[in-house]
N, C-alpha and C positions, 0 to 999 in steps of 0.2 A: 637257522640253527637243529641240532640237535638230528632230528628222521625226518625231518620237513624239506622237500624242493621245489623250488618253485625258480620258471622260466619265463623268459617274456619274449611271444612271437603273438606275428598277425596270421593274420586269418587269411596270407598267401601262403605262410611257409609254411611248406613240408615238413614233416617228422625225419628228424635226424634221425636215419640205424646207428652212426657214431655216437649217440647219446642212450642210447638206447644199450646196446649191447653195452658200453662203458659201465650205466649204472646196474648191468644184469651182474657183469666180469665185478664188480669192484660196492654191495653194498657198502650202505652207511649206516654205524652202528647206535643203536637210540638209544635213548636212558632205559628203558624197559630191559635192553639186555645187558646192560653193565651190576656186576653186584655190588653191594652194600661196601664188601670188604675192599675190591678195588678200585674203588671211587669213580669222579668224573675221566672218561675216557674217549679221549681226543684223537682221529684216526687220524696218521701223518699222509700227505696229500701223496708221497708218491707210492703210498699203500692202496689210493686211486688210481691210478696211473694205469693208462692201457699197456699188455703187455708188447714188448717191442717191437715183436710179430709181426702182429696182429697193425698196433700204428702202424706200422710202415708198412704197409700194405693197403691203408686205408687213407692215411693222409702221406702223400709224398712229396707234396708242395710244404711240409712240416720237421723231415725227417731228412739228412746228410745220406743214407747209406739208400735208401729208397731211389728207384729212378724212376725219373719222368713221366708224365703220358705224354706229351710229345715228339721222346724219339723211340716211344714204342709205336706209336700210333706211325710214324713214317718208317720202322723196318718193313714195316709190308711192303710197302713201293720202291724200296733198297731190294727187295728179295727179290723182285718180281723185272726188276731193268739190271741186275746179278743174273738171271735165270735167260734173258734176254735178251744177252750181251753174247752169254755161253752159248746158247741154239745160235744167233749169228754167226759164228766164230766156227759153230761147228761144219753149218751147213755151204757157206765162202767165207775161207778161209783169205784165203786170200785178199778178197774185197775187207775186208774188215782190219787186214792186215796197213792196206791203203789209208783204210780212214783213220785208223791210230795214229799215221805217218803229216798225214791235212788234216787232224783234226787244231779246228781253231781255237779252243781252250784247252793244248800243250803250244801249241804257237804263238801263242801270246801271255802267256808264262814266265815272270820272271825269274830269273834264275843272278847271283851274283856271280861276281866276275872278280878281279884284280884291280877292276879300274874304276866298279861301283859296285854296290851293295844295299841291297834291298833289304827293309824291314818293315814287322809287323809292327804296326802304332797303336794294337788295341792291348791293352793288359785287363785284367779282372780287375784292377781299380779304377779304370778309365778306360771303356770302353770307344770305340770307333763307336761315335753315333749311327752313322748312314746303315753301316755294316747288319749293325744290333738290331734296329730298324726289322732292317731286310731277313735276316734271321729270326726274329717274335713275328714277324706275319707270316715265316714260311711254316713256323710251328704251328701256328692258327688256324693257316692252309690246313694240313695234314690233320690236325682236331677233328676238322668240318666235315674233309675227305672219307675219312677212314672210322666214322661217329659208328656205334651201336646202335641208335637209337633218334628217335624225336624228340625224345623230353624236353620239355620248356615251360617256364615260368608267363604266365599272363604281361608282368612291368618289365619283362623285354623280347617281347614280341614287337617288333619293326608298325608290325599294321595294326594294331590296337594302340601304339606309342608313337607316334612314327617320328623320325629327324627331321623328316622337312617336308614341304605340301606339295612337291611332285609326285604323280600318283603309281603308284606304286605295284608293281604287275600281279597279276593274275598267278604265276607261279615265282614268287617269290620268297615262296619254303620248298622249293624242290630247286631248284636251278643251284649251286654250288660256285662259290666265289673263285675268282683266276688268283691266283697269287699275287700278283698286279694291285688287282682292288682292294686287296688288302692292305698290303703297302701304299697307298694312294692314299690309303682311308688314316691309318695312323700319322703317315709322316704330317698328313696338313696336319693332326693335333700339336704334334710334336712338335714342327714351327713356329704354329701360328704363340701356343703357349711356351716356347722358349724351355722346351722341359729336354731330362739328360738321359744318356743313355741309358745308366742303370736303374731310371726311373722303367724306360722297357724290361727289363728283366724282371723287376720286382711287379711291374705291370704284367705279365706272363706266370709267376708264381701264385699271386692273387686271381688271378683264373682258371686255375688250373686246383686252386684250393677252394672254389666257389663250387665248381664241376664234382670235388669229391666230396665237399659237403654235403650239397645238394640237391644230390645225385640229378644233375641232369646234364643231357649236350650242350653242345654249340653248334647250331644249325643254321644252315641258309634263313630262315627267319628273325635268328634271334643275338646275332653274331655283334654285332654294327652295335648295341647298348651293352652289351659284354664287356665290348672292349674297348666302350667309352665310359661304363662303371672300374672296371681296372683301375684306366688310363688316373681318372677321376681320383681315386681311392691314393694313387703309387705317389704320385704330386702330391698330393694334402700330407700323404707319411712320409715321403726321400724330400723333398727339396724343403729348404727353409722357410723361401719363399713361394710359399704352396698358390697355386692358380683358385680363386675362386669360383663359383658356382654359375655367377651369371660370367667371370669372364669366359666361360663356356659357352654360354648361349649367344655372345656377339661373333664366336667365331662358325654356330651352326647358331643359323640367324632365326630358325624357325621351332623351335627346343624355348620351352617356357622353363627360367625356377625351380619354379612350382614341382614338374616334371623329373627337375636334376635333382633335388630334393629327396623327391620318394623315390627313386633308384639307387642315391647312396644311401639313402635308411636303408631299403628291403638288402641290401646288394650286403650288407655291415653284419645284421639278423643271421641271413644266409651263410657267411664266415665265422657267427660264432661271437662274431666282432672280433675274432682273433687275427690281427693286420701283423704281428711279429712275424720278422724275414732272419734267420740267423742268418749268420755271417756264411758257414758252412752249407748252407742250402740257395745262398745266393751264385756262392762257387761252383757248387754243382750244376745250375740253370748256365749259367755262364758257359761251363766249359760244354755244358753237353748241346749249344749251341752251337758252338763250333765247331763241335763231330755232326750234326747236321748239315752246316756249311760244308766240312769235307766231303761229306757225304752224295748230296747233290747240288756241286761242281758252286758252289757257293764262298769259294772263300776269302773271307777277308783282305781288304786292299792291302798291296806291298806300297812302299811307299821309298826311294833312293833317301842314302847315309848326307845327308849334309854335312857340310860345314859345322853348320849353331848347332843342330843336331847332338853330333857327334860332340861338339864339347861341352849338351848339358849332359850327355849321358859318363860321359867323363867326368865333370866335377859329378854328379852324383857317386859310382863308380869310389874317387875320392871319397866320398863326407864318410860312403859306408867303411872303408875302408879305418877313416880316421873311429869310427863309431868301435869299429871291433880290436883298434889296437887298445882303444883306450878301455874295452872292459875289461878286455885279460889284463892289463896293468890294473886296474882295483883287485881282479882274478887276486891277483899274486901277490897283492897288500894286505889283501882277507886271510888269505893262504899264511904268510910271513906274519901275520899277528899273531893267530892262533895255533903257530908253531911256537913266538918268544912268551904265548900267556902258558902251553902245556909245559914249557921250560923253566919259566917260574914255578909255578906249579912243581914239579916235580925237586930243584932247588929249595922250595920252603921244605917240602914234605923232609928232603933231607939230614935240615934242618933241626929243624923236632923230634 
């Protein structure tokens, strides 16, 4: 209390610039600074928070208006693709037109007709599991491919803390993993642990929060352990029946429980035990993942509208319509009651 500030950190935990800025920008009032006339003064927590612009810039996983890191990382590849397509169009317009008409992606795209309606079965509250995992794996792929440097910590180094007994190649820290390899790794964990699609989105939130707070990069030498730690934490926070650390040892048979516990402890310390994910941040990551999928031709699967699905949607629509009618009736009743109350008051005033 008072003017002393204490924090707990391990020897491997780096100094976080965010905490230093926070303490510099918002000094804590000590007992010597308070005069006897004013008495004891406790600074309100809102006065010690970071300015909004600085907080958004440093913590994109905490604020809904800040742009996600993975979407910024992917823009480099998107601009290069657009430039390449434009140059190809200018150099050989005829060939480009033939490619457009013969593109398998366009030919296999599904469109609704009078007899068949295709709908996207993925929503922000119930995302499609397979599509969400593919998008999260693609976001991690762009993080690794377009990283600024190779800043890492020993606890996440796969050579010092291997996940399997297989020999790690000498170029493990140089060769970037492909999108398919990242997807298979995440899919194996989610399938074995029976995790939900919402957990995949929270995993990405924790991963970007780790990179921001710890000021590190996800690179070929540490991506598996960082993803594993984020999934481990997200499954415990999000799912009601969390998977225990020993259960992951059954999936990755060569890893020990002690290693899992140590990695989880370091992960939490680097996050400064901030595991809160607001609904607005979750929704932002969901829609940014959809934007990432659209920009990279990784669209969410469309399914034909069946009779059972149509009946379910109709029932939901009727339920929402009934609730809306009840809300309107209650509002009308409150309005009439208020008008009657005003009329009674006026009558009493006239009689008096």
